[in-house]
C-alpha positions as CSV (number, residue, x, y, z in Angstrom):
1,M,0.0,0.0,0.0
2,Q,2.8,2.4,0.9
3,L,4.6,1.7,-2.5
4,L,1.3,2.2,-4.4
5,K,0.8,5.6,-2.7
6,R,4.4,6.5,-3.6
7,I,3.9,5.6,-7.2
8,L,0.5,7.4,-7.5
9,T,1.8,10.6,-5.9
10,A,4.8,10.5,-8.4
11,V,2.5,10.0,-11.3
12,V,0.5,13.1,-10.3
13,L,3.4,15.3,-9.4
14,I,5.9,14.6,-12.2
15,P,3.9,16.0,-15.1
16,I,3.2,19.2,-13.0
17,V,6.8,19.7,-12.1
18,L,8.0,19.1,-15.7
19,G,5.4,21.5,-17.0
20,L,6.6,24.2,-14.5
21,I,10.3,23.9,-15.3
22,L,9.8,23.7,-19.1
23,R,7.0,26.1,-19.8
24,A,6.0,28.2,-16.9
25,P,7.1,31.9,-16.9
26,V,10.0,32.5,-14.4
27,P,7.9,34.6,-12.0
28,I,5.4,31.7,-11.7
29,L,8.3,29.3,-11.2
30,A,9.7,31.6,-8.5
31,L,6.4,31.8,-6.7
32,V,6.0,28.0,-6.8
33,A,9.5,27.6,-5.5
34,A,8.6,30.0,-2.7
35,L,5.6,27.9,-1.8
36,V,7.7,24.7,-1.8
37,A,10.4,26.4,0.3
38,L,7.9,27.7,2.9
39,L,6.2,24.3,3.3
40,A,9.6,22.6,3.7
41,I,10.8,25.2,6.1
42,Q,7.6,24.9,8.2
43,E,8.4,21.2,8.5
44,L,12.0,21.9,9.4
45,L,11.0,24.4,12.1
46,R,8.6,21.8,13.6
47,L,11.5,19.3,13.6
48,S,13.6,21.8,15.4
49,E,11.1,21.9,18.3
50,A,12.1,18.3,19.1
51,Y,15.6,19.7,19.7
52,K,14.1,21.9,22.5
53,I,14.3,25.0,20.2
54,K,11.6,27.6,20.0
55,P,11.9,28.8,16.4
56,F,10.9,32.1,14.9
57,H,8.1,30.9,12.6
58,W,6.6,34.0,11.1
59,A,9.9,35.9,11.0
60,T,11.4,33.1,9.0
61,Y,8.5,32.9,6.6
62,I,8.6,36.6,5.9
63,F,12.4,36.7,5.3
64,V,12.1,33.8,2.9
65,G,9.1,35.3,1.2
66,L,10.9,38.6,0.6
67,F,13.8,36.7,-0.9
68,Y,11.6,35.0,-3.5
69,L,9.6,38.2,-4.1
70,F,12.9,39.7,-5.2
71,L,13.5,36.7,-7.5
72,A,10.1,37.1,-9.1
73,I,10.4,40.8,-10.0
74,N,11.1,41.4,-13.7
75,P,13.3,44.5,-14.2
76,G,12.8,44.6,-18.0
77,H,11.1,42.9,-20.9
78,D,14.2,42.0,-22.8
79,T,16.5,41.0,-20.0
80,P,16.6,38.0,-17.6
81,L,14.8,38.5,-14.4
82,L,18.0,38.1,-12.5
83,S,21.5,37.8,-13.9
84,T,23.9,35.3,-12.4
85,A,26.1,38.0,-10.9
86,V,23.2,39.9,-9.4
87,F,21.7,36.7,-8.0
88,A,25.1,35.7,-6.5
89,G,25.5,39.1,-4.8
90,S,22.0,39.2,-3.6
91,A,22.1,35.6,-2.2
92,G,25.4,36.4,-0.4
93,F,24.0,39.5,1.1
94,A,20.9,37.6,2.3
95,V,23.0,34.9,3.9
96,A,25.1,37.5,5.7
97,L,22.1,39.5,6.8
98,A,20.0,36.5,8.1
99,P,21.8,35.8,11.4
100,F,21.8,39.5,12.4
101,A,18.1,40.0,11.4
102,F,17.0,37.0,13.4
103,L,19.1,38.0,16.4
104,V,17.6,41.4,16.4
105,I,14.1,39.8,16.4
106,G,15.3,37.6,19.3
107,M,15.9,40.7,21.4
108,R,12.1,40.9,21.9
109,R,11.8,37.5,23.6
110,A,11.2,37.3,27.3
111,D,13.5,34.3,27.7
112,L,16.7,35.5,26.0
113,S,18.3,32.1,26.3
114,T,16.1,30.9,23.5
115,S,17.1,33.7,21.1
116,L,20.4,32.4,19.8
117,P,19.2,28.8,19.0
118,A,16.1,30.2,17.3
119,A,18.1,32.7,15.2
120,M,20.6,30.0,14.2
121,T,17.7,27.7,13.2
122,S,16.1,30.4,11.0
123,A,19.3,31.3,9.3
124,F,20.0,27.6,8.7
125,A,16.5,27.1,7.2
126,F,17.2,29.9,4.8
127,V,20.6,28.5,3.7
128,Y,19.5,24.9,3.7
129,V,16.1,25.2,2.0
130,A,15.3,28.6,0.5
131,L,18.7,29.3,-1.1
132,P,19.1,26.0,-3.0
133,L,15.6,26.3,-4.4
134,G,16.5,29.9,-5.4
135,F,19.4,28.4,-7.4
136,L,16.8,26.4,-9.4
137,V,15.0,29.5,-10.3
138,Q,18.2,31.3,-11.4
139,I,19.3,28.2,-13.5
140,R,16.0,28.5,-15.4
141,E,17.0,32.1,-16.3
142,Q,20.3,31.0,-17.9
143,V,20.8,29.9,-21.5
144,S,19.6,26.3,-21.9
145,G,18.1,26.7,-18.4
146,A,15.0,24.4,-19.0
147,F,17.2,21.6,-20.4
148,L,19.6,21.9,-17.4
149,L,16.7,21.6,-14.9
150,L,15.3,18.7,-16.8
151,Y,18.7,17.1,-16.7
152,L,19.0,17.7,-12.9
153,L,15.5,16.3,-12.1
154,L,15.8,13.2,-14.2
155,L,19.3,12.5,-12.8
156,V,18.0,12.8,-9.2
157,W,14.8,10.9,-9.8
158,A,16.7,8.1,-11.6
159,G,19.2,7.8,-8.7
160,D,16.4,7.8,-6.1
161,I,14.3,5.2,-7.9
162,F,17.2,2.8,-8.4
163,A,18.5,3.3,-4.9
164,Y,15.0,2.5,-3.5
165,F,14.3,-0.7,-5.5
166,V,17.8,-2.1,-5.7
167,G,18.3,-1.4,-2.0
168,R,15.1,-3.1,-1.1
169,S,15.7,-6.2,-3.3
170,L,19.5,-6.7,-3.2
171,G,20.8,-4.5,-0.4
172,R,22.8,-6.4,2.2
173,H,25.5,-4.0,3.4
174,L,24.2,-1.0,5.4
175,L,25.5,2.4,4.4
176,S,24.9,4.3,7.6
177,P,22.7,2.4,10.1
178,R,22.8,5.1,12.8
179,I,21.4,7.7,10.4
180,S,19.4,5.8,7.8
181,P,18.9,2.1,8.7
182,R,17.5,1.1,5.3
183,K,20.1,2.6,3.0
184,T,22.6,0.2,1.6
185,W,25.9,0.4,-0.3
186,E,24.2,-1.7,-3.1
187,G,21.5,0.9,-3.4
188,T,24.0,3.7,-3.3
189,L,26.0,2.2,-6.1
190,A,22.9,1.5,-8.2
191,S,21.9,5.2,-7.7
192,L,25.3,6.4,-9.0
193,I,25.2,4.1,-12.0
194,A,21.7,5.1,-12.9
195,S,22.5,8.8,-12.8
196,L,25.6,8.3,-14.9
197,V,23.6,6.4,-17.6
198,V,20.8,9.0,-17.6
199,G,23.2,11.9,-17.7
200,M,25.2,10.4,-20.5
201,L,22.0,9.7,-22.6
202,L,20.5,13.1,-22.0
203,Y,23.6,14.9,-23.2
204,K,24.3,12.5,-26.0
205,Y,20.8,13.1,-27.4
206,A,20.5,16.8,-26.2
207,L,19.9,18.1,-29.6
208,P,17.0,15.8,-30.6
209,I,15.5,16.1,-27.1
210,S,15.6,19.9,-27.3
211,S,14.3,19.9,-30.8
212,G,11.4,17.7,-29.7
213,L,10.5,19.9,-26.8
214,L,10.7,23.0,-29.0
215,N,8.5,21.4,-31.7
216,A,6.0,20.5,-29.0
217,H,6.0,24.1,-27.8
218,L,7.2,23.1,-24.4
219,I,10.3,25.3,-24.4
220,E,11.6,28.4,-26.1
221,K,14.7,28.2,-28.2
222,R,17.0,29.8,-25.6
223,D,15.9,27.2,-23.1
224,G,17.1,24.1,-25.0
225,L,20.6,22.8,-25.9
226,F,21.1,23.4,-29.6
227,G,24.9,23.6,-29.8
228,L,26.5,22.0,-32.9
229,E,29.1,20.2,-30.8
230,T,28.1,17.2,-28.8
231,P,29.1,17.7,-25.1
232,R,32.2,15.9,-24.2
233,L,31.7,12.6,-22.4
234,W,34.1,12.9,-19.4
235,P,32.9,16.3,-18.2
236,T,29.3,15.1,-18.5
237,L,30.0,12.0,-16.5
238,L,31.9,13.9,-13.8
239,L,29.1,16.4,-13.5
240,S,26.5,13.6,-13.3
241,A,28.5,11.8,-10.6
242,A,28.9,15.1,-8.6
243,I,25.2,15.7,-8.7
244,N,24.4,12.2,-7.7
245,V,26.8,12.2,-4.8
246,A,25.4,15.6,-3.6
247,A,21.8,14.3,-3.9
248,Q,22.6,11.2,-1.8
249,L,24.3,13.3,0.8
250,G,21.3,15.6,0.9
251,D,19.1,12.6,1.6
252,L,21.4,11.5,4.4
253,V,21.6,14.9,6.0
254,E,17.8,15.2,6.1
255,S,17.7,11.6,7.6
256,L,20.2,12.9,10.3
257,I,17.8,15.8,11.2
258,K,14.8,13.4,11.4
259,R,16.8,10.8,13.4
260,G,17.8,13.4,15.9
261,A,14.2,14.6,16.2
262,G,13.0,11.0,16.6
263,V,10.6,11.0,13.6
264,K,10.4,8.9,10.4
265,D,9.1,11.6,8.0
266,S,9.2,15.4,8.1
267,G,5.5,15.5,7.5
268,T,2.5,13.9,5.8
269,L,1.8,16.2,3.0
270,L,2.7,13.8,0.1
271,P,1.2,10.3,0.4
272,G,3.9,7.7,0.2
273,H,6.7,10.2,0.3
274,G,6.2,11.9,3.7
275,G,6.6,15.7,3.8
276,M,7.8,18.3,1.4
277,L,11.2,18.3,2.9
278,D,11.4,14.5,2.4
279,R,10.7,15.0,-1.3
280,I,13.2,17.8,-2.0
281,D,16.0,16.8,0.3
282,A,18.2,15.5,-2.5
283,L,17.6,18.6,-4.7
284,L,18.8,20.9,-1.9
285,F,22.4,19.6,-2.2
286,A,22.3,18.8,-5.9
287,A,21.0,22.2,-7.1
288,P,24.0,24.3,-6.0
289,V,26.3,21.8,-7.8
290,L,24.5,22.3,-11.1
291,W,24.2,26.1,-10.5
292,Y,27.9,26.4,-10.0
293,Y,28.6,24.4,-13.2
294,A,26.1,26.5,-15.2
295,S,27.5,29.8,-13.9
296,W,31.1,28.7,-14.6
297,R,30.0,27.7,-18.1
298,L,28.8,31.2,-18.8
299,L,32.3,32.5,-18.0
300,Q,34.0,30.3,-20.6
């Protein structure tokens, strides 16, 4: 029954997610990312209460909301919503500002001993959840952005699916029993291989895939990969491996947080998958890796 719920939820969500990353205007994508971030952060703040922390709920939501409002603002009709340089500077400023902003809010608490842990939790929530999802929005703004996001999601999903099924059927050697008792080295290796294969196939057939999406009116021309040269194999494999490793670490980190809080799932929002944080945990580590690659590519 749990597996059936997991599959049905995926069947409903995957077309919606793909439609958003391929076709939705960037302001809409930013607003959806904001909603996902706020739901995940709500779950994270609830988990923090198990650590005897009294978090700043509304202050955190407002800070994150303002960040995404900035991402959704369009400064002009012929320019990207937010250039890579402006995004990097704005994100760095927000990260530096967050601890001070939340500590100032903590001055109003009657019990000052709760202020520092609450401020640290809110700043962590911004860096851990809101910022990586902001990276996804900014990747979409770059040249070939929709194809890059498609590459990222299919890579992460393939790794997750193969880790789950291979781990359940063939897994014998536990990866980290203290943190995630069901994860195995066999599942981890299967996840890496699946991501490498999917990444290699996507980049090998990047042109026909992009052309097909363009002909189906699912992307604009700037959002696909239409270069005359086929991407080189080894850089593609290295990037795919780095994204997979980051995604699996993201999954383990969230398991660590839940294990410390004494819960199995971060929430119950998505049947068969747990909470929103459970569903996006791998993306939170993988998105910065792809963003860094995409931004470095622009400088070449």
